[in-house]
C-alpha positions in Angstrom: 0.3 0.0 0.2 1.2 3.3 -1.1 1.4 6.2 1.1 3.5 8.9 2.3 2.8 8.7 6.5 4.8 5.0 6.2 6.8 5.0 9.1 9.2 2.5 10.4 8.0 1.0 13.2 11.3 0.3 14.7 12.3 3.7 15.3 8.9 4.6 16.4 9.2 6.5 20.1 6.5 6.3 22.5 4.1 9.1 22.9 4.7 11.2 26.5 2.4 10.9 29.1 2.4 14.1 31.0 4.5 15.5 33.8 0.9 15.6 36.3 0.1 12.4 35.5 2.7 11.1 36.9 2.0 12.6 40.4 -1.4 11.0 40.8 -2.3 7.5 40.6 -5.8 5.9 39.8 -8.6 6.6 42.9 -8.3 3.5 45.3 -12.1 3.1 45.0 -12.0 2.9 41.2 -9.8 0.6 41.0 -10.8 -1.8 44.0 -14.6 -1.9 43.3 -13.2 -3.8 40.0 -12.0 -6.3 42.7 -14.1 -6.6 44.3 -16.4 -7.0 40.8 -14.4 -10.0 39.4 -15.0 -11.2 43.1 -18.8 -11.3 42.7 -18.0 -12.1 39.2 -16.9 -15.2 39.9 -19.8 -16.7 42.1 -18.6 -14.7 45.9 -21.8 -13.2 47.4 -18.9 -9.8 48.8 -20.7 -7.5 51.4 -19.1 -4.2 50.1 -19.1 -1.8 53.7 -16.1 0.0 52.2 -18.3 3.0 50.1 -20.3 6.1 51.3 -22.6 5.7 48.6 -25.7 5.6 49.8 -28.1 2.4 49.1 -31.4 4.5 50.8 -34.2 6.2 48.1 -34.4 10.0 48.3 -37.1 11.7 48.7 -40.8 9.8 46.9 -41.4 13.9 46.3 -38.3 14.3 44.9 -39.3 11.4 42.5 -42.3 12.4 41.2 -40.7 16.0 40.6 -37.8 14.7 38.2 -40.8 12.6 36.3 -43.0 15.7 35.9 -40.3 18.0 35.0 -38.7 15.7 32.1 -41.9 16.9 30.2 -41.2 20.3 30.8 -40.9 22.7 27.5 -36.6 23.3 27.4 -36.4 20.6 29.7 -33.2 19.1 26.9 -32.1 21.6 26.2 -28.9 23.3 27.1 -29.4 24.9 31.0 -27.8 28.2 32.5 -24.2 27.4 33.6 -25.0 29.3 37.3 -28.1 26.6 37.8 -31.6 28.1 37.1 -32.5 31.1 39.7 -35.8 29.1 41.3 -32.8 25.8 42.3 -30.3 28.2 43.5 -33.8 30.2 46.0 -34.0 27.0 46.8 -30.0 26.9 48.6 -30.5 30.1 50.0 -34.0 29.4 51.5 -32.0 25.8 52.7 -29.3 27.7 54.3 -31.6 29.6 56.1 -33.4 27.4 57.4 -31.4 24.9 58.2 -28.2 27.4 59.4 -29.8 30.9 59.8 -27.4 32.6 57.6 -29.3 35.1 54.6 -28.0 34.6 51.0 -27.9 35.7 47.9 -29.4 33.7 45.4 -27.7 35.7 43.1 -24.3 35.9 43.7 -23.5 34.1 46.5 -24.4 30.1 45.1 -22.8 29.0 41.9 -24.6 25.0 41.4 -21.9 22.3 40.9 -21.7 18.9 39.3 -21.2 17.7 42.4 -18.7 18.8 45.1 -15.7 16.7 43.5 -16.0 19.6 40.9 -15.7 22.0 43.0 -12.6 21.3 44.5 -11.6 21.5 41.2 -13.4 24.9 39.9 -12.2 25.9 42.7 -8.2 25.2 42.6 -7.8 26.8 38.6 -9.6 29.5 40.7 -7.1 30.8 42.8 -4.2 28.9 42.5 -0.8 30.3 40.5 2.4 28.4 39.9 4.4 28.9 43.1 0.8 29.2 45.7 0.7 25.8 48.1 -2.5 24.2 49.4 -3.1 23.1 52.7 -4.8 19.8 52.6 -5.4 17.2 56.1 -3.9 14.4 56.9 -5.7 11.9 57.4 -8.4 13.7 54.7 -10.4 13.2 51.2 -7.8 11.9 48.9 -9.2 13.8 46.4 -7.4 16.8 47.8 -4.3 16.0 46.8 -4.9 14.1 43.7 -5.9 18.3 42.4 -3.4 20.1 43.5 -1.3 17.6 41.8 -2.5 17.8 38.9 -2.8 21.2 39.0 0.8 21.4 40.3 1.1 22.8 43.4 3.0 22.0 45.8 1.3 20.4 49.3 1.9 20.7 52.9 0.1 18.1 54.6 -1.3 19.2 58.7 -1.4 16.9 60.6 -4.5 15.0 62.2 -4.7 12.4 65.0 -6.9 11.1 68.6 -4.1 13.3 70.0 -5.2 16.7 68.1 -9.3 15.2 68.2 -9.0 15.3 64.6 -9.2 19.1 64.8 -5.7 21.1 63.4 -3.3 22.4 65.2 -3.8 25.8 64.8 -0.8 27.1 67.0 1.9 24.5 65.0 1.2 25.3 62.1 1.4 29.1 62.7 5.0 28.3 63.3 5.5 27.7 59.3 6.1 29.8 56.7 2.9 30.9 54.9 4.1 33.8 52.9 3.4 30.6 49.6 0.3 29.5 50.9 -2.9 30.1 49.3 -5.6 27.7 49.9 -6.3 25.7 53.0 -9.2 23.0 52.6 -11.0 21.8 56.0 -14.3 19.1 56.3 -16.0 19.4 59.4 -18.4 16.5 60.0 -14.2 15.1 58.5 -14.4 12.8 56.6 -12.8 9.5 57.6 -13.3 9.9 61.3 -16.5 11.3 61.7 -15.4 13.9 64.2 -17.7 17.4 64.5 -15.9 21.5 64.6 -17.5 23.8 67.2 -18.7 27.0 66.1 -15.8 28.3 69.1 -13.0 26.7 67.1 -14.3 27.4 63.0 -13.9 30.7 64.6 -10.6 30.3 65.1 -10.0 28.4 62.2 -11.7 31.9 60.0 -9.0 34.3 61.9 -6.0 31.9 61.7 -7.3 32.3 57.6 -7.6 36.0 58.3 -4.2 36.4 59.9 -2.2 34.2 57.0 -4.1 35.9 54.0 -5.1 32.3 53.5 -8.5 31.1 51.8 -10.0 28.3 54.0 -11.9 26.2 52.2 -14.9 23.4 53.9 -16.4 20.7 52.4 -19.1 20.1 53.9 -21.7 17.2 52.9 -22.1 15.2 55.9 -23.6 18.7 58.0 -26.7 16.3 58.7 -25.8 13.0 58.6 -26.1 11.3 62.4 -25.4 15.2 63.7 -27.8 17.0 65.8 -25.7 20.4 65.6 -25.0 21.7 61.7 -23.1 23.8 61.4 -21.5 26.3 58.4 -18.1 28.0 58.2 -20.1 31.1 57.0 -22.2 31.1 59.8 -19.2 33.1 61.5 -18.1 36.7 61.8 -16.3 38.3 59.2 -16.2 34.4 57.5 -17.1 35.7 53.9 -14.1 37.3 53.8 -11.7 34.4 53.3 -13.5 31.1 53.5 -15.8 29.3 50.3 -17.6 26.9 52.4 -19.0 23.4 49.3 -21.5 21.5 50.3 -24.3 18.6 47.9 -27.1 16.8 47.6 -25.4 13.5 47.7 -25.6 12.5 51.4 -28.0 14.3 52.3 -30.8 13.1 50.6 -29.9 9.9 49.4 -28.6 11.7 45.8 -24.6 10.6 45.1 -25.6 9.6 41.2 -27.6 13.2 40.7 -24.9 15.2 41.2 -26.3 18.5 43.1 -23.5 20.1 44.3 -23.0 24.3 45.5 -20.2 26.5 46.7 -21.3 29.5 48.7 -19.5 32.6 48.8 -19.2 36.1 48.7 -19.7 37.4 45.0 -16.2 37.8 43.6 -14.9 34.5 44.2 -18.1 32.8 42.7 -17.7 34.8 39.7 -14.5 33.9 39.9 -15.1 30.2 39.9 -17.8 31.0 37.5 -15.6 31.7 34.7 -13.1 28.1 34.8 -16.9 26.1 35.3 -18.3 27.8 32.0 -14.7 27.4 30.1 -15.0 23.1 31.8 -18.8 22.2 32.0 -22.4 23.1 30.8 -24.9 23.6 33.4 -27.3 20.5 34.8 -30.0 18.8 33.1 -32.7 20.8 34.1 -35.2 18.2 35.8 -32.1 17.8 38.3 -32.6 20.9 39.5 -35.9 20.5 39.5 -35.6 18.0 41.9 -33.2 19.3 43.9 -35.2 22.4 44.5 -37.8 19.7 46.0 -35.5 18.2 48.5 -34.5 21.8 50.0 -37.5 22.0 50.4 -38.2 18.8 53.0 -39.3 19.6 56.6 -36.5 18.4 59.4 -38.3 15.5 59.6 -36.9 13.6 56.6 -33.8 13.9 58.2 -34.8 12.6 62.0 -35.9 9.6 60.2 -32.9 9.0 57.9 -30.9 9.5 61.1 -32.7 7.1 62.8 -32.3 4.6 60.5 -28.3 5.1 60.4 -28.4 5.1 64.2 -29.5 1.6 64.0 -27.2 0.3 61.4 -24.0 2.2 63.5 -24.7 0.3 66.8 -24.6 -3.0 64.4 -21.2 -1.8 62.5 -19.3 -0.7 66.6 -20.8 -4.8 67.1 -19.0 -5.1 64.2 -16.2 -3.7 64.8 -16.2 -5.1 68.7 -15.8 -8.2 66.2 -12.9 -7.1 65.1 -11.2 -6.5 67.8 -10.7 -2.5 66.7 -11.8 0.7 68.8 -13.9 3.8 68.0 -15.3 6.5 69.4 -19.4 7.4 69.6 -18.9 10.8 69.5 -18.9 11.2 65.9 -20.7 12.0 62.7 -21.5 10.7 59.5 -22.1 7.9 57.2 -18.3 5.8 58.5 -17.3 4.5 62.3 -13.4 5.1 62.1 -11.9 2.3 64.4 -8.1 1.7 65.2 -7.6 -2.3 64.4 -5.5 -4.0 66.7 -2.8 -5.5 64.7 0.4 -5.3 63.7 -0.6 -5.5 60.4 -1.0 -2.5 57.6 -4.7 -1.2 57.3 -4.4 -2.6 53.0 -3.3 -6.2 54.8 -5.9 -6.5 57.4 -8.5 -4.9 54.8 -7.8 -7.3 52.2 -7.4 -10.3 54.3 -10.8 -9.8 55.9 -11.8 -9.6 52.0 -10.2 -12.9 51.2 -10.9 -15.1 54.0 -14.3 -13.4 55.6 -15.4 -11.8 51.4 -16.1 -8.6 53.9 -15.1 -5.6 52.2 -14.1 -2.3 54.2 -11.9 0.3 53.3 -8.7 1.3 55.2 -8.0 4.0 56.6 -3.9 4.7 54.8 -5.6 5.5 51.8 -6.7 8.6 53.4 -3.3 9.4 54.6 -0.2 8.3 56.4 -1.9 9.4 59.4 -5.1 7.2 58.5 -2.5 4.2 59.0 -3.7 1.9 61.7 -7.2 2.4 61.1 -9.9 1.1 59.2 -13.6 2.6 57.9 -16.5 1.0 58.0 -19.6 2.4 55.5 -23.2 2.9 57.2 -25.0 2.0 53.7 -25.4 -1.1 53.5 -29.1 -2.9 55.0 -29.1 -3.9 58.2 -29.8 -7.4 57.1 -26.5 -7.4 55.6 -24.2 -5.8 58.3 -25.9 -8.6 59.9 -25.3 -11.5 58.1 -21.1 -9.7 58.3 -21.3 -10.1 62.2 -22.5 -13.5 61.5 -19.7 -14.1 59.1 -17.4 -12.9 61.4 
């Protein structure tokens, strides 16, 4: 065959991957769940208590609203980059009702395709080449992976049982923070379930102001097994240096809907929108209409949701006891964070449990080096499934 594009394959070079991709690995759950799926396909009855994907349904009214919205004229067209007006208004009303916080729906709220998207957009919006980022250890792995993808330097700050899984602000103040631009915090904390008081959130805001740092609170677990939901934006002067992320994934069992939002002062929101509008389009109209219905639910929704999670947590505590693990009962969120009583690494502990008992839980080390020696057990499985795990052990 004649072709001017014929090449000598012996001299053909491999196309190099991006330098930034060399700094990250595939997300642990992405690869591990393939392994779990393969075990299931081979005929093994695997009990998955590893991930925080709610198994419960959203409110019935949300599903009905979604169905009706599918027939709305223009429902399948592109939507506004910053969400429809009614969705932002619903978020504003939600924050007023649950956090006693007044937000301008037109300028202080930005809907997102899940809060993970917000982590990327905020990083792209605020970080310059030489900026550093403060990230909790242990903490949500996405903070690190996105920072690495963008190419900024990470400064990990330690969280441990001795300091109640809260940042030691006195120690951090002794560091050279002159090039630090963003500090990620997440309370109620994932994976440990630790809550921060309003007085401590005030200390965090003061620390951020003193060091000219953008403080971002990732707040998706605010209503799960937590009697005192707090927003860092309620702290006086927080809007000068803070952004808060929130989502409907955990609060309303809508993880697959990818509905999140950021709240911040107008110039922060417009800055993030510059990035967002160049990367994605607006959210599907019926999803936004469904979100409005969810955000309008009364406190009774959370009471019923937490009753179920509380009953599951009692069983998971028994499971942790059988695994000879120690845990705190003073925690929020949809996980039990437990310290293993073994010389095994957390990964080996988890792999052995999967191999011998066909039960999958998450190793603490995937959340950072300070997570070594711990495991995280999810509450996102029915009580009968957790009882089944108890019987196996």
